[in-house]
C-alpha positions as CSV (number, residue, x, y, z in Angstrom):
1,X,14.9,-21.2,0.8
2,X,17.1,-19.9,3.6
3,X,15.7,-17.0,5.5
4,X,17.7,-13.9,6.5
5,X,18.4,-13.1,10.2
6,X,15.7,-11.4,12.2
7,X,16.1,-7.7,12.7
8,X,15.9,-7.0,16.5
9,X,13.4,-4.4,17.5
10,X,13.2,-1.8,20.3
11,X,11.2,-2.2,23.4
12,X,7.8,-1.1,22.1
13,X,4.3,-2.2,22.9
14,X,3.2,-5.4,21.3
15,X,0.9,-5.4,18.3
16,X,-2.8,-5.6,19.4
17,X,-3.4,-9.3,20.4
18,X,-6.8,-9.3,18.8
19,X,-5.7,-7.6,15.6
20,X,-6.7,-9.7,12.5
21,X,-6.5,-12.8,14.8
22,X,-2.7,-12.3,14.2
23,X,-1.9,-15.0,16.6
24,X,-3.4,-17.4,14.1
25,X,-2.6,-15.7,10.9
26,X,-2.0,-18.8,8.7
27,X,-5.1,-21.0,8.9
28,X,-4.2,-23.8,6.5
29,X,-7.3,-25.8,5.7
30,X,-4.9,-28.1,3.8
31,X,-1.5,-27.5,2.5
32,X,-2.2,-25.3,-0.4
33,X,-5.4,-23.7,0.9
34,X,-4.3,-21.1,3.3
35,X,-4.8,-17.8,5.1
36,X,-8.6,-17.4,5.8
37,X,-10.8,-15.9,8.4
38,X,-9.1,-12.6,9.4
39,X,-11.2,-10.0,11.1
40,X,-10.4,-6.3,10.9
41,X,-10.0,-4.1,14.0
42,X,-11.0,-0.4,14.0
43,X,-8.4,2.3,14.4
44,X,-8.8,4.7,17.3
45,X,-8.4,7.7,15.1
46,X,-8.3,8.6,11.4
47,X,-5.9,10.3,9.0
48,X,-6.4,14.0,8.6
49,X,-5.7,15.9,5.3
50,X,-3.6,19.0,6.0
51,X,-3.3,20.6,2.5
52,X,-3.9,19.8,-1.1
53,X,-3.2,21.3,-4.5
54,X,-2.6,20.4,-8.2
55,X,-0.9,21.4,-11.4
56,X,-2.4,20.9,-14.9
57,X,-0.6,21.8,-18.1
58,X,-1.6,20.9,-21.7
59,X,1.8,22.2,-23.0
60,X,4.2,19.9,-24.8
61,X,7.7,19.6,-23.5
62,X,11.0,17.7,-24.0
63,X,11.9,17.1,-21.2
64,X,8.7,18.1,-19.4
65,X,9.2,19.3,-15.8
66,X,6.3,20.4,-13.6
67,X,7.1,22.5,-10.5
68,X,4.5,23.4,-7.9
69,X,5.2,25.5,-4.7
70,X,3.4,23.6,-2.0
71,X,3.2,23.9,1.8
72,X,2.8,20.5,3.4
73,X,1.9,22.1,6.7
74,X,3.4,22.0,10.2
75,X,1.6,18.8,11.2
76,X,2.1,16.8,8.1
77,X,3.8,13.4,8.3
78,X,3.3,12.2,4.7
79,X,3.0,13.6,1.2
80,X,1.1,11.8,-1.6
81,X,1.2,12.6,-5.3
82,X,-0.8,11.1,-8.3
83,X,0.3,11.9,-11.9
84,X,-1.4,11.6,-15.3
85,X,-0.1,12.5,-18.7
86,X,0.2,11.6,-22.4
87,X,3.8,10.7,-23.3
88,X,6.8,9.6,-21.4
89,X,6.9,8.1,-17.9
90,X,7.9,9.7,-14.6
91,X,11.6,10.0,-14.1
92,X,11.6,11.4,-10.6
93,X,9.4,13.3,-8.1
94,X,11.0,15.4,-5.3
95,X,9.7,17.7,-2.6
96,X,12.2,20.1,-1.0
97,X,14.8,17.9,-2.8
98,X,13.7,14.7,-1.1
99,X,12.7,11.9,-3.5
100,X,9.2,10.3,-3.3
101,X,8.7,6.5,-3.4
102,X,6.5,4.8,-5.9
103,X,3.3,3.3,-4.4
104,X,1.6,2.3,-7.6
105,X,3.5,2.0,-10.9
106,X,2.6,4.1,-13.9
107,X,0.7,2.4,-16.7
108,X,-0.8,4.1,-19.9
109,X,-1.8,7.7,-19.2
110,X,-2.0,7.0,-15.4
111,X,1.5,7.5,-14.3
112,X,1.2,6.2,-10.8
113,X,0.9,7.2,-7.1
114,X,3.9,8.3,-5.0
115,X,4.5,9.1,-1.4
116,X,7.1,10.7,1.0
117,X,7.2,10.0,4.7
118,X,8.3,12.8,7.0
119,X,8.2,15.6,4.4
120,X,9.6,19.1,4.9
121,X,7.2,21.1,7.1
122,X,9.0,24.4,7.3
123,X,6.8,26.3,4.8
124,X,6.3,26.2,1.1
125,X,8.8,24.2,-1.0
126,X,9.1,23.0,-4.6
127,X,7.3,19.8,-5.6
128,X,9.1,18.8,-8.8
129,X,7.8,16.1,-11.2
130,X,10.5,15.3,-13.9
131,X,9.6,13.1,-16.8
132,X,11.9,10.8,-18.7
133,X,13.4,11.9,-22.0
134,X,10.9,12.1,-24.8
135,X,7.9,14.2,-25.9
136,X,5.0,14.8,-23.5
137,X,1.8,16.4,-24.7
138,X,0.9,17.6,-21.2
139,X,1.1,16.9,-17.5
140,X,-1.3,16.9,-14.5
141,X,-0.6,15.9,-10.9
142,X,-2.4,16.3,-7.6
143,X,-0.7,16.4,-4.2
144,X,-2.0,16.2,-0.6
145,X,-0.3,16.2,2.8
146,X,-1.7,14.2,5.7
147,X,-1.2,13.7,9.4
148,X,-1.7,10.7,11.6
149,X,-0.5,8.2,9.1
150,X,1.6,5.1,9.6
151,X,4.8,4.8,7.5
152,X,4.6,3.5,3.9
153,X,1.6,2.4,2.0
154,X,-0.7,-0.4,3.1
155,X,-2.3,-1.6,-0.1
156,X,-1.8,-0.5,-3.8
157,X,-3.6,-1.7,-6.9
158,X,-3.8,-0.7,-10.6
159,X,-6.2,-1.9,-13.3
160,X,-6.5,-1.2,-17.0
161,X,-10.2,-0.2,-16.8
162,X,-12.3,2.5,-15.2
163,X,-12.3,0.7,-11.8
164,X,-10.1,-1.2,-9.3
165,X,-10.9,-3.5,-6.4
166,X,-9.2,-2.5,-3.2
167,X,-9.0,-4.2,0.2
168,X,-9.0,-1.6,3.0
169,X,-7.4,-3.3,6.0
170,X,-8.6,-1.2,8.9
171,X,-11.1,1.5,9.7
172,X,-10.0,5.1,9.6
173,X,-7.9,4.6,6.4
174,X,-7.3,7.1,3.6
175,X,-7.7,6.1,-0.1
176,X,-6.0,8.1,-2.9
177,X,-7.0,7.2,-6.4
178,X,-6.4,8.3,-10.0
179,X,-7.6,7.6,-13.5
180,X,-6.1,8.5,-16.9
181,X,-7.3,7.9,-20.4
182,X,-6.6,8.7,-24.1
183,X,-7.9,11.8,-25.8
184,X,-10.4,14.3,-24.4
185,X,-13.1,13.2,-22.0
186,X,-15.1,14.1,-18.9
187,X,-14.4,12.1,-15.7
188,X,-16.6,11.5,-12.7
189,X,-14.7,10.7,-9.5
190,X,-15.7,7.8,-7.3
191,X,-18.3,8.2,-4.6
192,X,-17.1,10.0,-1.5
193,X,-13.9,11.2,-3.2
194,X,-12.7,14.8,-3.0
195,X,-11.0,15.9,-6.2
196,X,-7.3,16.7,-6.3
197,X,-7.8,17.6,-10.0
198,X,-10.2,16.7,-12.8
199,X,-9.2,17.8,-16.3
200,X,-10.7,16.9,-19.7
201,X,-7.6,18.2,-21.5
202,X,-4.1,17.1,-20.5
203,X,-2.6,17.6,-23.9
204,X,-4.0,14.5,-25.8
205,X,-5.1,12.8,-22.5
206,X,-7.6,13.4,-19.8
207,X,-7.5,12.3,-16.1
208,X,-8.5,12.9,-12.5
209,X,-7.4,12.1,-9.0
210,X,-9.0,12.3,-5.6
211,X,-9.0,11.0,-2.1
212,X,-11.5,9.7,0.5
213,X,-10.9,9.9,4.3
214,X,-12.2,7.8,7.2
215,X,-12.7,4.6,5.1
216,X,-13.9,1.5,6.8
217,X,-12.3,-1.9,6.6
218,X,-13.5,-4.1,3.7
219,X,-13.4,-4.5,0.0
220,X,-14.0,-1.3,-2.1
221,X,-14.7,-0.9,-5.8
222,X,-13.1,2.4,-6.8
223,X,-15.0,3.4,-10.0
224,X,-14.4,6.4,-12.2
225,X,-17.0,7.5,-14.7
226,X,-15.7,8.6,-18.2
227,X,-17.5,10.0,-21.2
228,X,-14.6,8.7,-23.4
229,X,-13.2,5.6,-21.8
230,X,-10.3,5.2,-24.3
231,X,-7.6,3.0,-22.8
232,X,-8.4,4.0,-19.2
233,X,-6.1,3.0,-16.3
234,X,-7.2,3.3,-12.7
235,X,-5.0,3.2,-9.7
236,X,-5.6,3.4,-5.9
237,X,-3.6,3.2,-2.7
238,X,-4.6,2.8,0.9
239,X,-2.8,4.6,3.8
240,X,-3.6,3.6,7.4
241,X,-3.6,5.6,10.6
242,X,-0.5,5.4,12.9
243,X,-2.7,4.4,15.8
244,X,-4.0,1.3,14.0
245,X,-2.3,-1.9,14.9
246,X,-0.6,-3.5,11.8
247,X,-2.8,-6.0,10.0
248,X,-2.1,-8.6,7.5
249,X,-3.0,-7.3,4.0
250,X,-1.5,-10.1,1.8
251,X,-0.2,-13.6,2.2
252,X,1.8,-16.1,0.2
253,X,0.4,-18.7,-0.5
254,X,-2.8,-16.7,-1.2
255,X,-6.2,-17.6,0.2
256,X,-7.3,-21.0,-0.9
257,X,-4.4,-21.5,-3.3
258,X,-3.8,-25.1,-4.1
259,X,-0.8,-27.2,-5.1
260,X,1.6,-25.4,-2.8
261,X,5.1,-27.1,-2.6
262,X,5.7,-28.8,0.8
263,X,9.0,-26.9,1.1
264,X,7.4,-23.5,0.4
265,X,8.1,-20.5,2.7
266,X,5.1,-18.9,4.4
267,X,4.9,-15.1,4.1
268,X,2.6,-12.5,5.5
269,X,2.7,-8.8,4.5
270,X,1.5,-6.3,7.1
271,X,-0.1,-2.8,6.6
272,X,3.0,-1.2,8.0
273,X,6.5,-2.2,9.0
274,X,7.0,-4.5,11.9
275,X,9.9,-5.4,14.1
276,X,10.9,-8.4,16.2
277,X,9.8,-8.1,19.8
278,X,9.9,-11.0,22.3
279,X,8.3,-14.3,21.8
280,X,7.8,-17.1,19.3
281,X,6.1,-17.9,16.0
282,X,4.8,-21.4,16.2
283,X,3.8,-23.7,13.3
284,X,1.0,-26.1,14.4
285,X,-0.6,-29.2,13.1
286,X,-4.2,-28.5,12.4
287,X,-5.3,-32.1,12.9
288,X,-4.3,-32.3,16.6
289,X,-2.9,-28.9,17.6
290,X,0.6,-30.3,18.2
291,X,3.6,-28.1,17.6
292,X,5.5,-28.8,14.3
293,X,8.1,-26.2,14.9
294,X,8.7,-23.1,17.1
295,X,10.7,-20.1,15.9
296,X,12.1,-17.6,18.5
297,X,11.8,-14.1,16.9
298,X,15.0,-13.0,18.5
299,X,17.3,-15.8,17.4
300,X,15.7,-18.1,14.8
301,X,17.5,-18.1,11.4
302,X,14.3,-19.5,9.9
303,X,12.4,-16.3,10.4
304,X,13.0,-13.1,8.3
305,X,11.4,-9.8,9.1
306,X,12.0,-7.2,6.4
307,X,9.9,-4.1,6.6
308,X,6.3,-5.1,6.2
309,X,7.1,-8.8,5.5
310,X,7.4,-11.8,7.8
311,X,8.7,-15.0,6.2
312,X,8.8,-18.4,7.8
313,X,11.1,-21.1,6.4
314,X,10.2,-24.4,8.1
315,X,13.2,-26.8,8.6
316,X,11.0,-29.7,7.6
317,X,8.8,-30.3,4.6
318,X,5.1,-30.3,5.4
319,X,2.8,-33.2,4.6
320,X,1.0,-32.4,1.3
321,X,-2.2,-33.9,2.8
322,X,-1.8,-32.2,6.1
323,X,-3.4,-29.2,7.8
324,X,-1.4,-26.5,9.5
325,X,-1.7,-23.1,11.1
326,X,0.6,-20.6,12.7
327,X,0.4,-18.9,16.1
328,X,2.3,-15.6,16.9
329,X,2.9,-14.7,20.5
330,X,1.2,-11.4,21.5
331,X,4.5,-9.5,22.0
332,X,6.5,-11.3,19.2
333,X,6.0,-8.5,16.7
334,X,6.0,-4.8,17.4
335,X,5.3,-1.7,15.3
């Protein structure tokens, strides 16, 4: 499919050349078995939690609005909220009138994780969680403000169980997680998590949320214990430090995926937004290392950079029996 024009970027330092072996981010063992062998790079600093608070109410309401006066703190650069409740879904969340963005969608009694980059830092302000029309039996949410974070959310997962698998892309990351279930129950938070809230009674639901700082790169099992695991839903999100070089957190086609169409676009999603710098993205033949096609990041209509996503639209179909990989010049993408 056609790719959108590349968005030019400012004159910023290049992404770390060793990061995730970015210069060879698509290692195609064969067309349809792609994206393997990435190595994580440690961040130089970690995210710091500035303030945290929560609101828990077992009172029914229609509509139900929860308001908490919260001071993000002078050094905060991001606000994160997790919500649990029995009843309708979240309609909106605002802080000082600014809307939060959904990081993890709400499912069951776990109503999701939300964030706001660049929150108001001039003192206490209202954090308002407004539910959609309908009857809610209760509402609970936890909020924390952090400093030293990159924009957006790096990884987000949700699972209809008491646990979720999470790939932490770089050292020094922050994990925020939540769990919500039906009826009354006692919840145990995951190892190393600090509680934002933990309530056995949110109307006719129960739930908990917490966070863990300075998390190392690798796969994590985020596990909540529950004395009454009735329809539990677990969610978790990873936020990376601003000093960490962007890393690839997801690719399409996925690792070792077969039967990929020869005319498919190749897409990589990074842990934070990237912009075009100066240089090329080069598609290589894995059999003999010859160049199949080169794409200038400043001018090629076959590259699209949109926030965290880089898409490559080769002008020729690839050989279904062939082997390919992609090289990215050290200064081609900047954060």
